[in-house]
Structures are given as structure tokens and as C-alpha cells.
C-alpha positions, 0 to 999 in steps of 0.5 A, spaced: 179 516 944 175 520 949 175 526 944 174 522 938 181 520 935 181 513 932 187 512 929 195 512 931 196 518 927 189 522 930 193 520 937 199 524 935 196 530 932 191 531 938 197 530 943 201 535 939 195 540 939 193 539 946 200 538 949 199 544 954 193 541 956 196 534 957 202 537 961 196 537 967 197 530 967 204 528 965 211 532 964 212 530 956 219 532 957 221 529 950 214 531 947 209 526 945 209 519 942 209 519 934 204 515 931 209 509 930 210 509 937 203 508 939 203 503 933 209 499 936 206 500 943 199 497 942 202 491 938 207 489 944 203 490 950 200 484 953 193 484 952 191 479 958 195 484 963 191 490 960 185 486 961 186 484 968 187 492 969 181 494 966 177 488 970 180 491 977 179 498 975 171 497 974 171 493 980 174 499 984 167 502 982 164 497 987 158 497 983 152 493 987 151 487 982 145 484 986 140 482 982 143 486 976 143 483 969 150 481 966 149 480 959 154 476 955 155 475 948 160 476 942 162 481 937 167 481 931 170 487 929 169 486 922 175 489 918 181 487 923 183 482 919 190 482 915 193 477 910 191 470 909 192 468 917 189 474 921 182 473 922 178 478 924 178 479 932 172 476 936 171 478 943 166 476 948 164 481 953 160 482 959 156 488 960 151 491 965 145 493 961 141 497 966 147 502 967 151 501 961 158 499 964 162 494 961 165 489 966 170 485 961 172 481 955 176 475 952 178 474 945 176 467 942 178 465 935 171 465 932 164 465 934 164 457 935 169 458 941 165 462 945 163 456 949 169 454 951 171 462 952 165 464 957 167 460 963 174 463 962 171 470 962 166 468 968 172 466 972 175 472 972 169 476 974 166 478 980 158 476 979 156 474 986 148 475 986 147 477 979 143 474 974 147 472 968 144 472 961 146 468 955 143 466 948 142 459 946 150 458 944 151 459 951 146 454 953 152 449 956 152 445 962 159 447 964 157 454 963 151 453 968 156 450 973 161 455 973 155 461 974 153 457 980 159 456 983 160 463 982 154 464 986 150 468 981 143 466 977 142 464 970 137 466 965 139 462 958 135 461 952 134 454 949 134 452 942 135 445 938 143 445 940 140 442 947 135 437 943 133 433 949 132 438 954 129 443 949 124 438 947 122 436 954 121 444 956 117 445 950 112 439 951 111 442 958 108 448 956 105 445 950 101 439 953 099 443 959 098 450 957 093 452 962 097 449 968 095 452 975 102 452 977 104 457 972 105 464 974 105 469 968 106 476 967 104 480 960 106 487 958 103 491 952 107 497 948 106 502 943 110 506 939 114 508 933 108 505 929 108 498 932 104 494 937 107 489 942 105 484 946 109 480 951 107 474 956 112 471 960 110 464 963 114 461 968 114 454 971 117 452 977 113 445 978 119 441 974 121 436 979 121 430 974 125 435 969 130 436 974 131 429 975 131 427 968 137 433 967 141 433 973 147 435 969 144 442 969 146 445 976 141 449 980 135 449 975 129 451 978 125 455 973 123 454 965 120 460 962 116 461 955 116 468 952 110 469 947 111 475 943 106 478 938 108 484 934 103 488 929 107 493 924 103 496 919 097 491 920 102 485 919 102 481 925 108 476 927 108 471 933 114 468 936 115 463 942 122 463 946 124 458 951 129 459 957 132 455 963 133 459 969 136 458 976 133 465 979 126 465 983 124 472 981 117 474 979 115 473 972 115 480 971 123 481 973 125 475 969 121 478 963 125 484 965 132 480 965 130 477 958 129 484 955 135 487 958 140 481 955 139 485 948 142 491 951 149 488 950 147 489 942 144 496 943 148 499 948 155 496 947 156 493 940 151 498 936 155 503 940 162 501 938 160 501 931 156 507 931 160 511 936 167 508 935 167 506 928 169 499 931 167 495 924 171 500 920 177 500 924 183 497 920 188 497 927 189 489 926 196 487 927 199 484 933 196 485 940 193 492 937 186 490 936 185 487 942 188 492 946 184 498 943 178 494 944 179 495 952 181 502 950 174 503 947 170 500 953 174 504 958 172 510 954 165 508 954 165 506 961 167 513 963 162 517 958 156 513 961 159 514 968 159 522 966 152 522 963 149 519 969 153 524 974 151 530 970 144 527 968 146 528 961 140 523 959 139 527 952 146 528 950 148 522 945 155 519 947 158 521 940 156 529 942 159 527 949 166 525 945 165 532 941 164 536 947 170 533 950 175 535 945 172 542 945 171 543 953 177 542 957 173 542 963 168 537 961 174 533 959 177 533 966 170 531 968 170 525 964 177 523 965 176 523 972 169 520 972 168 515 978 162 511 979 
């Protein structure tokens, strides 16, 4: 997988060609597995045990997660369906946006089941002192409670699925737009023919809101993000609202909110473009879930190598090719440590 293989037959062919190299790591006294052996093994392997191994491996890096943003979101592998009763695989993942490392994953039957799956994923992760970001689907009291119990903070998007809370938060900003207790930070960006303006407004004087919504554990701040985009003379404006337990500055809260989209750009997009995840037809038994762990393992190894060797201008796709061409480079990727 590191070197660009994406199917059982790819694995067998690579192993046959690279057998002498692979014997640096194992004896392969009976040769290499066939594609059918790979297929049977990954279908049978218990994915929960494999996921636990993955999580423990990432923990061994001893990453300092204090004030790091951990984005949690779901992705569907669109072609992993098979027959009438096998739905495409949907996984929720935890991703450290700032360093591009995946912490863990959990399967759900479909997107709507993320609400019950997120607390289960949080339970097995070490998230102490980090900042958990979620989209509006994750704006649920049981999820907030679990984050608080794990001694982490949250920044969660707020929409109509929490009608009463959503209305109360919006009313605070709309009825008191110039409240002196609000703290603000704004940023201007230009690039790629686009101008963007963002303003983060944070309200912490919310005693009545806290009393009215006591079920929201450790609620300390409400946040409004005002955005204005100008593209080719066309102007778009949008207001978004969040709740948070973090007491960080508006600047850092804006950074956390923007970092959440790193899970789309640096994980989901990379899985599709670099690893062809949406085109994969691995779909039977436990294989889709297990191969997703392999892809995240490889992504972590590549990201660590990229940082260690300061390869910021080398794409992940190119790194996979170099791994297949250069055995010394491949050794460094396989043995990478954070």
C-alpha cells in the first residue's frame, strides 16, 4: 500500500517482484501469499481488534495533544457496496488536522448513526486537553458529555437540529450586536482570485443561557463566525454559530473552527485522490473496514516521513511512487516514528 498497490492482485505481484527486499523483514520460506490468501485473510480479520492495534500504535508516538484540534467526521467509501444487502462502508474518523495524523476510526451503518457512534469512538481515544471539533450532526448532549468526561474541550457547529438552543444563541448575537462583553478577531485573506473576510465573535457572558440549557456540559462560550467572500466580483456572505467549552481567545477559536475542515482536505480528499478510496471495489466481509485501517496507517507513515525529511513540496502521491522506486526511502517510511 505504501508503494501504490491498491488491490489483492497488486499486493501479490509487488511481493513477487520485491521478494528479496521483503526478506529483510521476514523469511518468506514458502514464498509470498496469493491474492486469494490476501482476500481471505482481510475478510476474516476481526476489525475491532485491528482498530485497537492501530489506536495503540498511534498512542506510541506520544503526540502532545494539548490544545491540538481533533476533528471528527464521517466518510462513505462509495463503491464498497455488494449485492442488495451490503451497503457502502461508512466510517467516522478522528484526525489531528495540524499534523495530518489519523487517531482512529469506527464503522457506522449509515451517516445518521454517527450520533451514537461518536461517543464510542471518543471512549477509546486519549483526547485529554485537546479540542474536539464536530459539525452540526455532532451537536448532541451525550457527545458533549463524553468529551467533558474525557477532559477535553469542544467546539461544535450549531444548526436547526437543536432548535431551542440554536434560537437562543442566535438571538443573543442578533439582539445585542454591539455588546461590549463580546470579544472579536478578524482576518483578511487573498489568493487564487478570491478575497475572504472572517470575523469571530465570542460571547462568554451567558449565565442565563447556561441556566436554561444545563444539559450542555461545561458550556462556556457561544461563537458567531461572519464570512464574506468575493470571487470575480460576486460577493457571498454567511453567518455560522457554534457552542464551546474552551476559553481560548477568539483568534485561536477561529483557528480551531477552520482546522476542522482539515479532515475533509487532508484525510477524506487524500483517501479519494491519493488512495482511490471511492473507486475501490474491496467490499466483502471485514475487508473494507480492515483495508481502511491499512490506508490510514500508510497515510500516517507518509505524513511522519514528510515532516522528518522536510518534504513539504513533495506530494503524498509522489512519495508513494518514490517508495516503490527507492528501497532506502521505503525503509524510512516503514520505520517512521513521530
